[in-house]
N, C-alpha and C positions, 0 to 999 in steps of 0.2 A: 056148338062149334065156336061160338063167340068166345066162350071162356077159353077154349084151347087157343084160339087166335090171340086173345088178350094175354093169355099166359105166355104164349110163344113170343109175342111182341115184348112183353115185360122181360122175359128171359133174354131175349136178343138185345134189348136195350141195356140190360144189366151187363150182359156179356160185352157189349161195346164199351160201356162205361168203364168196366174193370179192365178190359183188355187194352184200353188206350194207355199208351205210355205217356207219362208226364214229360212234356217237352219243356226244357229250360230255354228260356228266351235268350238267344245268343247276343242280342242287342243289349239286353239288360246286363248280361255278364260282362260284355265289353265296357258298358258304362261303369259298372262297379270296378272293373279293372282300371279303367281310366281314372275313376275317382280315387282309388287306392294309390295309383301312380302319382296323381296330382298331390295327394296328401303327403306321399313319400318325398316328392320333389319339393314341396313347401317346407317340410321338416328339414331337408338338406339345405335349402336356401336360407332358412332361419338360422341353422347351425353355422353356415358359412358367413352369414351376416354377423352373427355373434362373434365368430373368430376374427373377422375383419375389425369389428368394433374393439375387441380386446387388443388386437395388434395395434390399432390406432391409439388406444389408451396407453399401451406400453411405449409406443413411439413418442407420444406427448410427454409421458413421465420422463423418458430419457432426454428429450429435448429440454424440459424444465430443469432436469438435473445438470445437463450440460450448461445451460444458461446460468444456473446458480454457481456452478464451479467457475465459469468464466468471470462472473461478477466478483466472486471471492478472490480470484487470482488478480483481477483488476484492482480491487481494494488493497490487496497485499502489495502490489506493485506501487500503488500510490503511497502507501505507508512507507515502503522502503525508500521511495524517492524523497519523501519528506524527511526521513531520517538522514539520508545522504546529504540533503541540502542543509539540514541542521548541523551535521558534522562538518560540512564544508565551511559554514559560517563560523563555527567554533575555531576551526583551523585558521581561517582568515583572520579572525579576531586575535588569536594567539600570535600569528605572524605580525600583525599590526602592532600589538603590544611589545613584541620583541624588538621590532624596528624602532619603536618609540623609545624603548629602554636603551637601545644602542645609541640613538641620537642624544639622549640625556647624558649618557656616559661621555660621549665625545664633547658635548657642550660643557659639561663640568670640567673635563680636562682642559679645554680651551680657556675657560674662565680662570682656572688655576694658573695656567701658563701666563696668561695676560696679567693676572694679579702679581705673580712672582716677578715678571719683568718690571712692572711698576714699582714693586717693592725694591728691587735691585737698583733701579734708577734713583729712587728716593734715598736709598742708603748711600749710594755713590755721591749724590749731591750733598747729602748731609755730611759725609766724610770730607768732601772738598771744602765745604764751608767751615767745618770745624777745624781743619788743618790750617786754613788761611786765617782763622781766628775772627771771622766776620760775624759769628753768632753770639748773641747775648744769652744769658741763662734762660730767659723766657722763650726765646726763639728755639733754643736747643731743646727745651722741654716740649714745645709744640711739635718739633720735628720727631722727637722720640715717641710722642703720643700718636702721631700720624703713622710712623713706622709700625708701632705696636698694633694699631687698628688694622693695618694692612696684613700683618702677620696673623692676627685673629681671624680676619676675613679669609685668609688662605687656609687656615685650619678648618673653618666652617665649610669652605668649598671642598676640602678633602673629605670631610665627613659626608657631605652631599654626594661626592663621587663614590665613596664606599657604599652608600645606600643604593645608588643607581646601579653599581656593579652587582651588589647582592640581589637586587630585583632582577637584573639581567640573568644571573645564574639560576634563579628560581624559574624563570621563564624558559630556560634552555634545559 
């Protein structure tokens, strides 16, 4: 009977062993699900951080580009201002030269008028003295030389006037 009992006990234990359903631990499943969820959240967080970093890099590049463009525009504005100042100086210089040339023309005209008046006075004086017969041949010669010198000076002044007028025409 012992054998039957042993046999029955073995059979029963085998029956219980095989009959038991394998129970999956729900806590373990929840932990695995949580772990998967955490991994998924971590991946999403990493992706979002990468997106944020990329957007920040794009924004930084745009900011740098805008700074470079602003710097270029500033340099161009400075160059344009320098060019304008240079042109203004040139114009002012030309105006000053033109004014100087006008003054030279007026000055030459005044010299010619003054010299012609002196020449006319000397001629009148010479004619008066000659008509009265108060001149000797040497004095008459000196007067004629003096008148001739003044006439030559008048011609030189007229040449200077023409030069000044030509210069003024070139400047205008």
